[in-house]
MARDRENMI-153261 format. One record per residue (C-alpha): residue number from 1; residue in one letter; x, y, z. Coordinates in nm, 3 decimals, decimal comma. Example, Ala and Ser with C-alpha at 12.3 -4.5 7.8 and 13.67 -1.06 7.14 Angstrom:
2
+-----+---------+---------+---------+---------+
: num : residuo :      px :      py :      pz :
+-----+---------+---------+---------+---------+
:   1 :       a :   1,230 :  -0,450 :   0,780 :
:   2 :       s :   1,367 :  -0,106 :   0,714 :
+-----+---------+---------+---------+---------+
This chain:
76
+-----+---------+---------+---------+---------+
: num : residuo :      px :      py :      pz :
+-----+---------+---------+---------+---------+
:   1 :       m :   0,734 :  -2,509 :  -2,012 :
:   2 :       t :   0,838 :  -2,294 :  -1,720 :
:   3 :       h :   1,051 :  -1,978 :  -1,738 :
:   4 :       p :   1,296 :  -1,872 :  -1,458 :
:   5 :       a :   1,215 :  -1,539 :  -1,294 :
:   6 :       l :   1,419 :  -1,264 :  -1,457 :
:   7 :       p :   1,587 :  -1,009 :  -1,237 :
:   8 :       l :   1,407 :  -0,688 :  -1,242 :
:   9 :       d :   1,639 :  -0,388 :  -1,239 :
:  10 :       s :   1,407 :  -0,122 :  -1,126 :
:  11 :       a :   1,652 :   0,154 :  -1,154 :
:  12 :       r :   1,727 :   0,079 :  -1,527 :
:  13 :       i :   1,352 :   0,067 :  -1,598 :
:  14 :       r :   1,287 :   0,388 :  -1,417 :
:  15 :       a :   1,570 :   0,553 :  -1,615 :
:  16 :       n :   1,363 :   0,513 :  -1,928 :
:  17 :       f :   1,078 :   0,730 :  -1,801 :
:  18 :       p :   1,169 :   1,102 :  -1,801 :
:  19 :       a :   0,878 :   1,186 :  -1,563 :
:  20 :       f :   1,076 :   1,019 :  -1,287 :
:  21 :       d :   1,335 :   1,293 :  -1,322 :
:  22 :       e :   1,086 :   1,573 :  -1,326 :
:  23 :       s :   1,136 :   1,760 :  -0,995 :
:  24 :       s :   0,774 :   1,888 :  -0,998 :
:  25 :       l :   0,645 :   1,536 :  -0,973 :
:  26 :       a :   0,879 :   1,428 :  -0,696 :
:  27 :       g :   0,719 :   1,239 :  -0,415 :
:  28 :       q :   0,392 :   1,185 :  -0,582 :
:  29 :       a :   0,216 :   0,879 :  -0,727 :
:  30 :       f :  -0,050 :   0,882 :  -1,002 :
:  31 :       f :  -0,300 :   0,601 :  -1,005 :
:  32 :       e :  -0,606 :   0,771 :  -1,158 :
:  33 :       c :  -0,613 :   0,579 :  -1,486 :
:  34 :       a :  -0,410 :   0,452 :  -1,786 :
:  35 :       g :  -0,446 :   0,797 :  -1,950 :
:  36 :       g :  -0,242 :   0,934 :  -1,668 :
:  37 :       s :   0,046 :   0,693 :  -1,726 :
:  38 :       y :   0,374 :   0,841 :  -1,816 :
:  39 :       t :   0,550 :   0,758 :  -2,140 :
:  40 :       s :   0,888 :   0,602 :  -2,186 :
:  41 :       r :   1,169 :   0,789 :  -2,344 :
:  42 :       q :   1,169 :   0,563 :  -2,648 :
:  43 :       v :   0,805 :   0,635 :  -2,717 :
:  44 :       l :   0,856 :   1,002 :  -2,661 :
:  45 :       d :   1,154 :   1,013 :  -2,903 :
:  46 :       r :   0,934 :   0,834 :  -3,172 :
:  47 :       l :   0,654 :   1,090 :  -3,127 :
:  48 :       d :   0,905 :   1,374 :  -3,132 :
:  49 :       t :   1,032 :   1,242 :  -3,472 :
:  50 :       y :   0,687 :   1,204 :  -3,603 :
:  51 :       y :   0,577 :   1,544 :  -3,511 :
:  52 :       r :   0,893 :   1,714 :  -3,636 :
:  53 :       r :   0,963 :   1,534 :  -3,951 :
:  54 :       t :   0,687 :   1,312 :  -4,086 :
:  55 :       k :   0,343 :   1,448 :  -3,965 :
:  56 :       l :   0,181 :   1,421 :  -4,293 :
:  57 :       q :   0,021 :   1,168 :  -4,529 :
:  58 :       p :   0,239 :   0,870 :  -4,551 :
:  59 :       y :   0,330 :   0,690 :  -4,874 :
:  60 :       g :   0,317 :   1,012 :  -5,090 :
:  61 :       v :   0,571 :   1,129 :  -5,341 :
:  62 :       f :   0,754 :   1,369 :  -5,111 :
:  63 :       p :   1,064 :   1,260 :  -4,908 :
:  64 :       a :   0,890 :   1,308 :  -4,577 :
:  65 :       s :   0,584 :   1,121 :  -4,690 :
:  66 :       i :   0,815 :   0,833 :  -4,814 :
:  67 :       a :   0,987 :   0,838 :  -4,474 :
:  68 :       a :   0,656 :   0,829 :  -4,287 :
:  69 :       g :   0,548 :   0,533 :  -4,491 :
:  70 :       k :   0,864 :   0,355 :  -4,427 :
:  71 :       a :   0,839 :   0,421 :  -4,057 :
:  72 :       m :   0,496 :   0,284 :  -4,051 :
:  73 :       d :   0,598 :  -0,034 :  -4,246 :
:  74 :       a :   0,884 :  -0,080 :  -3,986 :
:  75 :       g :   0,645 :  -0,025 :  -3,696 :
:  76 :       i :   0,871 :   0,252 :  -3,569 :
+-----+---------+---------+---------+---------+
């Protein structure tokens, strides 16, 4: 089974990576290693939620622990 090539909208993809809007990084490219890769806005938002709301033991009896467990179960 073959799949047709999908159009790649590079502007839409780049818009999901805040580092491309960072003026201090303008005109540079980073190819050192995967550890130097920039993270998408969606991942940053999930990490922000984790660090601000549910950075504790999941599946506990506290509301934040319950929320952490549900987020883990949902894979978000």
